[in-house]
C-alpha positions as CSV (number, residue, x, y, z in Angstrom):
1,M,8.7,-13.6,-21.6
2,A,10.6,-10.3,-22.1
3,V,13.0,-9.2,-19.5
4,R,14.1,-5.8,-18.9
5,S,17.4,-5.6,-17.2
6,S,17.0,-1.8,-16.5
7,I,14.1,0.1,-15.8
8,L,14.4,4.0,-16.1
9,G,18.1,3.4,-15.1
10,I,17.5,0.9,-12.2
11,D,19.7,-2.1,-13.0
12,G,19.5,-4.2,-10.1
13,P,18.0,-4.6,-6.4
14,E,20.8,-2.1,-5.0
15,P,19.9,0.8,-7.2
16,L,16.2,0.4,-6.4
17,A,16.9,0.0,-2.7
18,L,18.8,3.4,-2.8
19,G,16.0,5.0,-4.8
20,L,13.4,3.9,-2.2
21,R,15.6,5.3,0.7
22,D,15.6,8.6,-1.3
23,A,11.9,8.3,-1.4
24,Q,11.8,7.8,2.4
25,Y,11.1,4.3,2.5
26,I,13.9,1.8,3.9
27,A,13.7,-1.7,1.9
28,D,15.9,-4.7,2.8
29,E,17.7,-6.8,0.3
30,S,14.7,-9.3,0.1
31,L,12.2,-6.6,-0.7
32,A,14.3,-4.7,-2.9
33,T,15.1,-7.7,-5.0
34,A,11.4,-8.9,-5.3
35,A,10.3,-5.5,-6.5
36,Y,13.1,-5.3,-9.0
37,L,12.2,-8.7,-10.5
38,A,8.6,-7.8,-10.8
39,L,9.7,-4.7,-12.8
40,A,12.4,-6.6,-14.8
41,L,9.9,-9.5,-15.8
42,G,6.9,-7.5,-16.3
43,K,4.8,-9.4,-13.5
44,P,2.7,-8.0,-10.7
45,L,4.2,-7.8,-7.3
46,L,2.2,-9.3,-4.3
47,L,3.0,-8.0,-1.0
48,E,1.7,-9.6,2.1
49,G,2.1,-9.0,5.9
50,A,0.2,-7.8,8.9
51,P,-1.5,-4.5,8.8
52,G,0.9,-1.5,9.3
53,V,4.2,-3.2,8.0
54,G,4.4,-0.8,5.2
55,K,3.1,-2.5,2.1
56,T,1.1,0.3,0.8
57,E,3.9,2.7,1.6
58,A,6.2,0.4,-0.4
59,A,3.8,0.9,-3.5
60,K,4.0,4.6,-3.0
61,A,7.6,4.6,-2.8
62,I,8.1,2.4,-6.0
63,A,5.7,4.7,-7.8
64,S,7.9,7.8,-6.6
65,V,11.2,6.2,-7.6
66,L,9.7,5.4,-11.2
67,G,8.3,9.0,-11.3
68,R,4.8,7.7,-12.1
69,E,1.4,8.6,-10.8
70,L,0.1,6.0,-8.2
71,V,-3.6,4.8,-9.1
72,R,-5.0,2.9,-6.0
73,L,-7.9,0.6,-6.2
74,Q,-8.9,0.0,-2.6
75,C,-10.7,-3.4,-2.4
76,Y,-13.7,-4.1,-0.2
77,E,-16.3,-6.8,0.4
78,G,-18.6,-6.6,-2.6
79,I,-16.4,-4.7,-5.0
80,D,-17.1,-5.4,-8.6
81,A,-15.7,-5.1,-12.0
82,A,-17.2,-1.7,-12.7
83,A,-15.7,-0.2,-9.9
84,A,-12.5,-1.4,-10.7
85,M,-12.4,-1.0,-14.6
86,Y,-14.9,1.7,-15.9
87,E,-18.4,2.9,-16.0
88,W,-20.6,4.8,-18.5
89,N,-21.8,8.3,-17.4
90,F,-25.5,7.5,-17.7
91,P,-26.9,11.1,-16.6
92,R,-24.4,12.5,-19.1
93,Q,-25.5,10.2,-21.9
94,M,-29.2,11.1,-21.1
95,L,-28.4,14.8,-21.4
96,A,-26.7,14.4,-24.6
97,I,-29.5,12.6,-26.0
98,R,-32.0,15.4,-25.1
99,Q,-29.7,18.0,-26.4
100,A,-28.8,16.1,-29.7
101,G,-32.5,15.9,-30.9
102,D,-32.6,14.1,-34.2
103,E,-28.9,14.3,-34.8
104,H,-26.7,11.1,-34.2
105,I,-24.4,11.0,-31.3
106,N,-22.0,8.5,-30.3
107,L,-22.9,7.6,-26.6
108,Y,-19.8,5.5,-26.2
109,A,-17.3,8.2,-26.9
110,D,-14.6,9.2,-24.6
111,D,-16.5,12.0,-23.0
112,Y,-19.0,9.5,-21.6
113,L,-16.5,7.0,-20.4
114,I,-15.5,7.1,-16.5
115,A,-12.3,5.2,-16.4
116,R,-11.8,3.4,-13.0
117,P,-8.2,2.3,-11.7
118,I,-7.4,-0.7,-13.9
119,L,-8.5,0.9,-17.0
120,L,-6.4,4.0,-15.9
121,A,-3.5,1.9,-15.8
122,L,-4.0,0.2,-19.2
123,Q,-4.5,3.7,-20.8
124,A,-1.1,5.0,-19.9
125,P,1.2,1.9,-18.6
126,R,4.3,4.1,-18.6
127,Q,3.0,7.0,-16.5
128,R,1.0,5.1,-13.9
129,V,1.6,2.3,-11.2
130,L,-1.7,0.4,-10.3
131,L,-1.9,-0.5,-6.6
132,I,-4.6,-3.2,-5.9
133,D,-4.8,-2.6,-2.1
134,E,-5.9,-5.3,0.5
135,I,-7.1,-7.7,-2.3
136,D,-7.9,-10.1,0.5
137,R,-10.8,-8.0,1.4
138,A,-12.5,-8.7,-1.9
139,D,-14.6,-11.7,-2.6
140,H,-13.6,-14.7,-4.7
141,E,-15.5,-13.6,-7.7
142,F,-13.6,-10.4,-7.9
143,E,-10.4,-12.1,-7.5
144,A,-11.3,-14.5,-10.4
145,F,-11.9,-11.5,-12.5
146,L,-8.5,-10.2,-11.7
147,L,-6.9,-13.6,-12.7
148,E,-8.1,-12.8,-16.2
149,F,-6.7,-9.1,-16.1
150,L,-3.5,-10.2,-14.7
151,S,-2.9,-12.9,-17.5
152,D,-3.0,-10.6,-20.6
153,F,-3.5,-7.2,-19.2
154,T,-6.6,-6.3,-21.2
155,V,-9.9,-4.9,-20.5
156,S,-13.0,-5.8,-22.8
157,I,-15.5,-3.0,-23.2
158,P,-18.3,-4.4,-25.2
159,E,-19.3,-1.1,-26.8
160,R,-15.7,-0.3,-27.7
161,G,-13.8,-3.6,-28.0
162,T,-10.8,-4.6,-26.1
163,I,-8.3,-2.4,-24.7
164,R,-4.8,-3.8,-24.4
165,A,-1.7,-2.2,-22.6
166,G,1.2,-1.3,-25.1
167,E,3.4,-3.0,-22.2
168,P,2.6,-4.7,-19.0
169,P,1.8,-1.9,-16.4
170,V,3.4,-1.9,-13.1
171,V,0.8,-3.6,-10.7
172,I,1.4,-4.1,-7.0
173,L,-1.1,-5.9,-4.9
174,T,-1.2,-6.0,-1.2
175,S,-2.9,-8.5,1.2
176,N,-3.1,-8.5,5.0
177,R,-3.8,-12.3,4.7
178,T,-7.3,-12.2,6.3
179,R,-8.0,-15.0,3.9
180,E,-5.9,-17.2,1.7
181,L,-5.7,-16.1,-2.0
182,H,-6.3,-18.4,-4.9
183,E,-3.1,-20.2,-5.9
184,A,-3.5,-19.0,-9.5
185,L,-3.4,-15.3,-8.4
186,R,-0.1,-16.0,-6.4
187,R,1.5,-17.8,-9.5
188,R,1.0,-14.7,-11.6
189,C,3.0,-12.5,-9.1
190,V,6.2,-12.2,-7.7
191,Y,5.7,-12.7,-4.1
192,H,7.2,-11.2,-1.0
193,W,6.3,-11.3,2.7
194,I,6.8,-8.2,4.7
195,D,7.4,-8.4,8.5
196,Y,7.6,-6.0,11.1
197,P,11.2,-4.4,10.9
198,A,13.9,-5.3,13.1
199,P,14.3,-2.8,16.0
200,E,17.4,-1.2,14.6
201,L,15.8,-0.6,11.3
202,E,12.6,0.6,12.8
203,A,14.4,3.2,14.8
204,E,16.1,4.3,11.7
205,I,12.6,4.6,10.0
206,V,11.4,6.7,12.9
207,M,14.4,8.9,12.7
208,M,13.7,9.4,8.8
209,R,10.1,10.1,8.9
210,A,10.0,12.2,12.1
211,S,13.1,14.8,12.3
212,T,11.8,16.3,15.5
213,V,12.5,12.8,17.5
214,A,15.9,12.2,19.1
215,Q,17.6,9.2,18.4
216,D,17.4,7.9,22.1
217,T,13.6,8.5,22.0
218,A,13.4,6.4,18.7
219,R,15.0,3.6,20.4
220,K,12.8,3.8,23.5
221,V,9.6,3.8,21.5
222,V,10.6,1.1,19.1
223,A,11.2,-1.0,22.4
224,A,7.9,0.0,23.8
225,V,6.1,-0.9,20.6
226,G,8.1,-4.3,20.4
227,G,6.7,-5.0,23.8
228,L,3.1,-4.0,22.6
229,R,3.3,-6.3,19.6
230,A,4.3,-9.1,22.1
231,E,0.9,-8.9,23.8
232,P,-2.3,-10.6,22.5
233,L,-3.7,-7.3,21.0
234,A,-6.6,-7.2,18.5
235,K,-4.7,-4.3,16.7
236,P,-1.0,-4.2,17.5
237,P,0.8,-0.9,16.3
238,G,2.2,-0.8,12.8
239,V,5.1,1.1,11.8
240,A,3.2,4.3,11.3
241,E,2.0,4.1,14.6
242,T,5.6,3.8,15.9
243,V,6.5,7.1,14.0
244,E,3.4,8.9,15.2
245,W,3.8,7.8,18.9
246,A,7.3,8.9,18.9
247,Q,6.2,12.3,17.5
248,A,3.3,12.7,20.0
249,A,5.5,11.9,22.9
250,T,8.3,14.1,21.9
251,L,5.9,16.8,21.7
252,L,4.3,16.2,25.2
253,N,8.0,16.0,26.5
254,S,8.7,19.4,25.1
255,Q,5.8,20.8,27.0
256,G,6.9,19.4,30.3
257,A,5.7,15.8,30.4
258,P,8.6,13.5,31.7
259,W,9.6,10.2,30.5
260,P,7.9,7.7,30.3
261,R,4.8,9.7,31.3
262,A,5.1,11.2,27.9
263,F,4.6,7.9,26.3
264,A,1.7,6.9,28.4
265,R,-0.3,10.2,27.7
266,A,0.2,9.5,24.0
267,I,-0.9,5.9,24.1
268,G,-4.0,6.6,22.1
269,V,-1.6,7.3,19.1
270,A,-0.3,3.8,19.3
271,L,-3.2,1.7,20.3
272,K,-6.5,2.4,18.6
273,D,-8.9,-0.2,20.1
274,Q,-10.8,0.2,23.3
275,D,-10.3,-3.4,24.3
276,D,-6.6,-3.3,23.7
277,L,-6.4,-0.1,25.9
278,E,-8.1,-1.8,28.7
279,F,-6.2,-4.9,28.4
280,M,-3.0,-3.0,28.4
281,A,-3.8,-0.4,31.4
282,P,-2.7,-2.2,34.3
283,R,0.7,-3.5,32.6
284,L,1.5,-0.2,30.6
285,D,3.6,1.4,33.2
286,A,5.9,-1.5,33.7
287,L,6.2,-2.0,29.9
288,L,7.2,1.7,29.5
289,Q,9.6,1.6,32.5
290,E,11.4,-1.5,30.9
291,A,11.4,0.4,27.5
292,V,13.1,3.7,28.8
293,A,15.6,1.8,31.1
């Protein structure tokens, strides 16, 4: 295994963490270390955690630090290799046949090839970062296909042959852990679990992402979100909802809504499930009073 001690001037977890902060993503030491090792070892990075903790945002920030385009493959139930790798532009091939008449044409030239995220990453590994988002939503057959790709970073096109990357592309996988991933997939990756940030860190994230929010408001909204996450909700608010709730409540407060009424009126920004809203309705006022106290 070829180890790269420096990637685009990033020679350790600390410089990477600083670069991520410049990209408006605050990474703790463990995340920065896992990301740096994945880059240095040329291995995929697997980020697991609850929805909304910042896994996809981490991938976007890493791509920004590297100065590369982020190519996102959003997984879903029933996704197949064609959606992930490539497809042939059949209508264009048929049109070319009609226009060519008796002339010979190559129907498998680049003009007829539609590159999907995996092929795009292989074609330009130094210019792109491949994000395989929510791999746990795909089925086991697609996961088995990924095992082969992540082993040697190649794509086999029967009409064209095998396409191999000149160097391992930067690949980041995310999982909400709605199901267990195959052990073989985990072994191919550098693994990191992302949890909800500590209150102090989440308040700092709010201040970084929402410049209109006062520091005291950031602390209050983080306290309120912490209370919501302690409840048995179907969809607890993620970090993005924390930021948006702080912004929405600040806007309402500037228009005359007092605290904590501003938080209560903007609750639809934090909770986005009807059952959760009904469950919290009788206890929301007490939770907000405690948060702003």
